[in-house]
C-alpha positions, 0 to 999 in steps of 0.5 A, a space after each residue: 211465287 204465284 198468287 196461289 202459293 201466297 195464299 197457301 202460304 197463308 193458309 199454313 200461317 193462319 195454322 201455326 198462329 195462337 188463334 187457329 191452336 186456340 181452336 184446335 184444343 177448345 173443339 177437342 176439349 169439348 168433344 171430349 167434355 161428355 156433360 158437354 154431350 149430353 147437354 148437346 144431346 139435350 137441346 137437340 132432343 128438345 127441338 125434335 120434340 117441339 118441330 114434331 108437336 107443332 107439324 100436329 095438325 092440332 099441336 097441343 100449346 102447354 106442351 109446345 109452351 112448356 118444351 120451348 121451356 126447357 129448351 131456352 133452359 138446356 140453351 142456358 146451360 149449354 152457354 154456360 158451359 165452360 168448354 163451350 164458352 172457351 170455344 165459342 171465344 176461340 172460333 169467334 178471335 179465328 173468324 176475326 184473323 180470316 176475316 180481315 184477312 179476306 177483306 185486305 185480299 177482296 179490296 185489294 182486287 178491287 183496287 184499294 191499297 193494300 198496304 192502308 186497306 182493312 176489315 172494318 167491323 160493320 153491323 149490315 147496315 139495316 137497322 130493321 130491329 136496331 137497339 141503336 148504334 155502338 
């Protein structure tokens, strides 16, 4: 089996993994949740209203402040939705798996031992605005 076929096999295995399946179910549940879709629509409309007001020659600061409050409320409502939370959790789990696989392949291509190399979570190293290390 060549390297490309091995990569395709990794892709097939990812799609059979419980994390992938859970994400697909969560995506479908989110798509079918009309309340969530309305919340997302309301959020997008508030963002558009803020953008439109901000681009005016003389934006109304009181209106912008009110729109920002409404936007934050919409955002909170979306985050508190059960299907949205399940989707986010499932997406984070699958993303972690993909990051790990990618790290192993990349580090192996850089000469690391594929039997021991692994993904190591990092803050990125930019300490500006950081509240402190773990």
